[in-house]
C-alpha positions in Angstrom: 8.4 12.8 -20.7 10.7 10.0 -19.6 14.2 11.4 -19.9 17.7 10.8 -18.6 19.8 13.2 -16.5 23.0 13.0 -14.5 23.6 14.3 -11.0 27.3 14.7 -10.6 27.5 17.0 -7.5 27.1 15.4 -4.1 24.4 16.7 -1.8 22.7 16.0 1.5 19.0 15.4 1.9 16.9 15.6 5.0 16.1 12.2 6.5 12.5 13.2 7.3 10.0 15.7 6.0 10.2 18.9 8.1 8.1 18.4 11.2 5.8 21.1 12.7 8.1 21.0 15.8 11.2 21.8 13.7 9.3 24.4 11.7 8.2 26.2 14.8 11.6 26.2 16.4 13.3 27.8 13.3 10.4 30.1 12.7 10.6 31.5 16.3 14.3 32.2 15.8 13.6 33.8 12.4 10.9 36.1 13.6 13.5 37.5 16.1 16.1 37.9 13.4 14.5 39.8 10.5 12.3 37.1 9.0 9.1 38.9 9.4 6.5 36.8 7.5 7.3 33.1 8.0 4.0 31.3 7.8 2.6 29.5 10.9 1.9 26.4 8.9 -0.9 23.7 9.0 -3.5 26.0 7.5 -7.1 24.9 8.0 -6.2 21.4 9.0 -5.8 20.5 12.7 -2.3 19.8 13.7 -2.0 16.1 14.6 1.2 16.4 16.6 4.7 18.0 16.6 6.2 14.9 14.9 3.9 15.2 11.8 5.2 17.2 8.8 4.3 20.8 8.6 2.0 21.7 5.7 0.3 24.6 4.0 3.7 26.4 3.5 4.2 28.3 0.3 7.4 28.1 -1.7 8.6 31.5 -0.6 8.2 30.8 3.0 10.0 27.5 2.7 13.0 29.1 1.0 13.2 31.8 3.7 12.9 29.2 6.4 15.9 27.4 4.9 17.9 30.7 5.2 16.7 31.1 8.8 17.8 27.6 9.7 21.1 28.2 8.0 21.8 31.4 10.0 20.5 29.8 13.2 23.2 27.1 12.8 25.9 29.5 11.7 25.9 28.3 8.1 26.0 30.4 5.0 22.4 31.1 3.6 21.9 29.9 0.0 19.2 32.3 -1.1 19.6 36.0 -1.9 17.7 38.8 -3.6 19.8 41.6 -5.1 22.8 40.3 -3.2 21.1 40.4 0.2 20.0 37.4 2.3 16.4 36.6 1.4 14.3 37.2 4.6 10.9 38.7 3.7 8.4 39.1 0.9 7.4 36.9 -2.1 10.2 37.5 -4.6 10.7 35.7 -7.9 14.1 37.3 -8.2 15.6 35.0 -5.6 18.8 33.3 -6.6 20.6 30.3 -5.1 24.3 30.2 -4.2 24.9 26.5 -5.0 28.3 26.6 -3.3 27.0 27.8 0.1 26.9 25.3 2.9 23.4 26.3 4.2 20.1 24.6 3.8 18.3 24.7 0.5 15.5 23.0 -1.5 16.6 20.2 -3.8 16.4 20.6 -7.5 13.7 18.4 -9.0 16.4 16.1 -10.4 18.1 15.9 -7.0 14.8 15.1 -5.4 14.1 12.3 -7.8 17.7 10.9 -7.4 17.1 10.9 -3.6 13.6 9.5 -3.9 14.7 6.5 -5.9 17.1 5.4 -3.2 19.6 3.9 -5.6 17.0 2.0 -7.6 16.2 2.8 -11.3 13.4 1.9 -13.6 10.8 1.4 -10.8 7.7 3.5 -9.9 8.3 3.7 -6.1 11.1 4.5 -3.6 11.0 1.0 -2.1 12.1 -0.5 -5.5 8.9 -2.0 -6.9 6.1 -1.0 -9.3 3.4 -1.6 -6.7 2.1 0.5 -3.7 0.0 -0.3 -0.7 -1.1 1.2 2.6 1.6 -0.8 4.2 4.2 1.3 2.4 2.8 4.9 2.3 0.0 7.3 3.4 -2.0 7.9 0.3 -5.5 7.6 -1.2 -6.0 4.2 -2.6 -8.3 4.4 -5.6 -8.6 2.0 -8.5 -6.0 -0.4 -9.8 -3.8 2.0 -11.8 -0.1 2.6 -11.1 0.3 -0.7 -9.2 -2.1 0.2 -6.5 -2.5 -2.8 -4.1 -4.8 -1.3 -1.5 -8.5 -0.3 -1.5 -10.9 1.8 0.5 -9.6 5.3 -0.1 -7.7 7.1 2.6 -5.2 5.2 4.8 -7.4 3.6 7.5 -5.0 4.5 10.4 -5.0 8.2 9.4 -8.7 8.7 8.5 -10.2 8.4 12.0 -12.6 11.0 13.4 -13.4 12.9 10.2 -10.8 14.6 7.9 -8.0 12.3 7.0 -4.5 13.5 7.9 -0.8 13.0 7.7 1.2 10.3 9.4 4.1 11.0 11.8 7.5 11.3 9.9 9.4 8.0 9.7 6.3 5.9 10.2 6.9 3.8 7.1 10.1 2.1 5.9 12.9 4.2 4.5 14.2 3.9 1.0 17.7 2.6 0.1 19.3 6.0 1.0 17.6 6.0 4.5 15.0 8.7 3.5 11.4 8.5 4.6 8.1 9.5 3.0 9.4 10.1 -0.4 6.0 8.9 -1.7 2.8 10.0 0.0 2.2 11.8 3.2 3.1 15.4 2.1 4.0 17.1 -1.1 7.6 18.4 -1.0 8.8 21.6 -2.6 11.7 21.6 -5.1 13.8 24.6 -6.3 12.8 24.4 -10.0 10.3 26.4 -12.0 8.1 24.0 -14.0 8.5 24.2 -17.7 7.0 21.6 -20.1 9.6 22.2 -22.8 12.6 22.1 -20.5 13.1 18.4 -20.0 15.7 16.8 -22.3 18.0 13.8 -22.3 21.6 14.2 -21.4 21.3 17.1 -19.0 23.9 17.3 -16.2 22.9 18.8 -12.8 19.7 20.4 -14.3 18.2 23.2 -12.2 15.1 23.9 -14.1 14.1 26.7 -16.5 14.8 30.4 -15.8 11.1 31.1 -15.2 7.7 29.5 -15.2 4.1 29.5 -13.9 4.8 27.6 -10.7 7.4 25.8 -8.7 7.7 22.0 -8.7 6.2 19.9 -6.0 6.9 16.1 -5.8 6.0 13.0 -4.0 2.2 13.2 -3.6 0.3 13.4 -0.3 -2.1 11.6 2.0 -5.0 12.8 -0.1 -3.5 11.8 -3.5 -3.8 8.6 -5.4 -1.0 6.3 -6.6 -0.4 8.2 -9.8 0.8 11.2 -7.9 3.0 9.1 -5.5 4.9 7.3 -8.3 
């Protein structure tokens, strides 16, 4: 449901979605430093280039990759399991040290704050209630949610068979200078999903203590406008 929250703690957000090039660089370092099972990424889809976002990464691998990137850059890892830096396995006992200076996933509320780019009350990161292929890589279907395009997949990225992602930074940034906050690739958040969790007046919410799945936001190249809003 529509609800109001407050984000009072400052945070940084990556300018671009994580590229395959950056994923591979950190993954190679991690595999040499105790991160034994970081996924290769890109699954069954062909990689379209090093500057495209990495995909087919599960939540556990993404969290461990954040730790590896933190250690690679001599920062304090955010994620631990039983007090030890989270490096391997698929653990739901992972906890986050919110005061650490390393890389982490945003909470869902932080993600939405960042995605809105300083605008409120609008469907999309560019500050309008409409969406078109000029603004995002998504599947244009029907006229719902302000869809202004037609013809299905983005015509630039549906050449030669299976449609695919666009290079990061290919479309205009939002008001905070962030790219692809709608469409292109789904993005992981920290939170468990819980349908009864969301209430008005929450400050710095970090999601319920448990749930059936972690939250993804933003939609992707294969999703229609309703998922990108």
